[in-house]
N, C-alpha and C positions, 0 to 999 in steps of 0.2 A: 584304609578301609572304607568300603562303600556302604553307605547306610541303606536300610530297606527302602527309604523314600526315593533314593536315586535309581533303584533298580527298575527296569521296564515291567509294567504290570502285565501279568499273564491271565488276568480275570477276563472271562468271556462276557460280553455285553448282552445279557439275556433279554433286557428290556427292549433294546433296539432290534434284536432278532424277532421278538414277539411282534413288534409293530410291523416289520417287513412282511411277516407271515399273514397278519391280519389283512394288510393292504393287498396281498396277492390273492387271498381268499375272496376279498370283495370284488377284485377285478375279474376273477374267473366267474363269480356268481353273476356279475352284470353281463359278462359275455354270454353266459348260458341263457340268460333271459332275453337276448336280443332276437328279434324276429328275422327272417330270411331277407326281408326288404331293408331293414336297418343295417344288417351285415353288408348287403350289396351297396347301400348308400355310403357307408364308411369306406368300403374298398374303392369305390369310384372316386370319393373325395381324395383318398391317398394317391390313386393313380393320376388324378388331375394335378395334384401338387407335384408329383415326381415329373410329369410330362410338361409342366409349365415352362415356357420359354420367355424370358424377359423381353418386354416390348422394346423395339429398336426405335431410335429417334427418327421422326419423319424426314425423309429426303425431299426437300422442296423442289428439287428437279423432276420429281416423279409426280408432282401434282399440278393441276391447271385450274385457275380461277375462271369460272364461267358465269354468263348471264343465262338464266333459264327463262324461256318465254313459251307462250302458247299460240297455236293457230288451230282454231276449231278444238278437236279433241286430242290433237297431237301436242306432245311437249318436246321442245327443241332447246338446244344450248349452244352458245358460241363463246370462245375465249374472250375475256375482257380486253385483252391486248388489241383486239380488232374492233372494239366498240368505241366510238368517239363520243356519242351522247345519246340520250333518250329524249324525245320531244313529242308533243301532241301534234297531230296533223294540222297544219295551217292551210293557207290558200294553196292549192296545187293546180298548176296549169297543164292541161292534157298535151300530149305530143302526138301530132298526127302521123299515120302511117308507120306505127310501131306495134310491137307485139302487145297482146291484150294484157299481159302481166306488168306492162309499164303503165303506172298510174298517171305519171306526168313529172313535172319538176316543181320544186319549191325553193323559196329564197331562204337560205340558212346564213343569216348575218351577212348578206350581201353576196353570197356565194350561190350560184345556181346548182341545185342538187337534184339528181334524178331520184325518183321514188319508184320502188318495185313492190308489187304485191307479191310476197314471198309464198303465200298460199296458193295463188293462181300458178305461179311458176313451178312449184313442187307438186301441184295437182291435189291439194289438200283443201277441203271445204272449210272456210272460216265461219266463225260464230257471227251471225247477222246481228245479234244483240250486243256484241262487244263494242267497247268505247273506241277501240283502235289506238295504236301508238306507232310511232316511227323510231326505228333503232338505226341510228346513223353509224355506217361502218366505214372504216378506212384504216390507213396505217400512217400515222403522224398528221394526216389531214383527212377531211371527209371525201369519200369516193361516191357513195350513194347511200340512200336510206331504204330500209326494207319495212314494209307495212305488216304489222303483226296484230294479233287480237289483245294481248296482255303480257305484262312482265310478272313473273313469279318472284324470283329472288336471285341473289348471287351466291354461289356455293363453290366448294373445292372438290374436285374429282381427282381420283388416283389414275394415272395414265395406264397402269397395269391392270385396272379393273374394267377398262373399256373393251367391249366385245365386238366382234365383227358383225355389222348390221345385216349381213347376207344380202338378200334380195330387196330389202328396204331401201327405198329411194329410187329404184328403178334406173332410168337413164341418168339420174342425178347422183348415182352412187358415189362418184368421185368427189362429190361435195361433202361426204360424210367422213368424219374422223372415226366414228364408232358409235356404240350405244351402251347404255348401262343395263343391268339385269332387270330394271323396272321399266325399260322402254323408252328412256330419254335418249333422243337422237342428237348426237353432238356434231355440229357443222364445222367445216374447216373455213375459217375466216380468210386464209390465204387463197384457197381455191375458189371461194365466192368472189373475191376481188379480181382474180385472173380469168373468171369465167367469161368467155366472149359473148355468150348469149345475154349476159347482163350488162354489157358495155353498150353505152349509147352516146352518140356525138351530141354533147351539150352546146357546141359552139355555133350550130346552125340557127 
């Protein structure tokens, strides 16, 4: 014989039902009091949550570390893999019968290194008040130094965010990798080192 205590209860939970109804009424009341702007804001938040795509890990092959520097009002950058060092201009010996963008040669720890005024070469007016610095370029060893106005900082750029510089650079367009949307011109270290116009015979 089954006792009454063992039988399943058929009693309806009126208290729980009442709580649910009260909660529903409050939710409806709150919704009715929302302004159109508040409703739109809630809908936009929900849409953004549904459309959210989890961030993917950064692919290091798609970024490049560059040194950002200035010549006059123009901002340039070059990959750090082509930068040997940064130095202050020391004694520079002029080279006769060379292009006007060749400043001369300097002694870099016993090595004779040509110095190029990059602003003159690119046709960009430099800042006469700038302190001037030399950015020594090369691959594994110094090839030549470029004279610039100042160094800004080192930063990472995404390769897929570089834009076509279009007509910027003129005849030197081949020396440009691209530009950023804020006008930073990224130079190709490889093309600079291969540029015949920048090669000078330092053995004479």
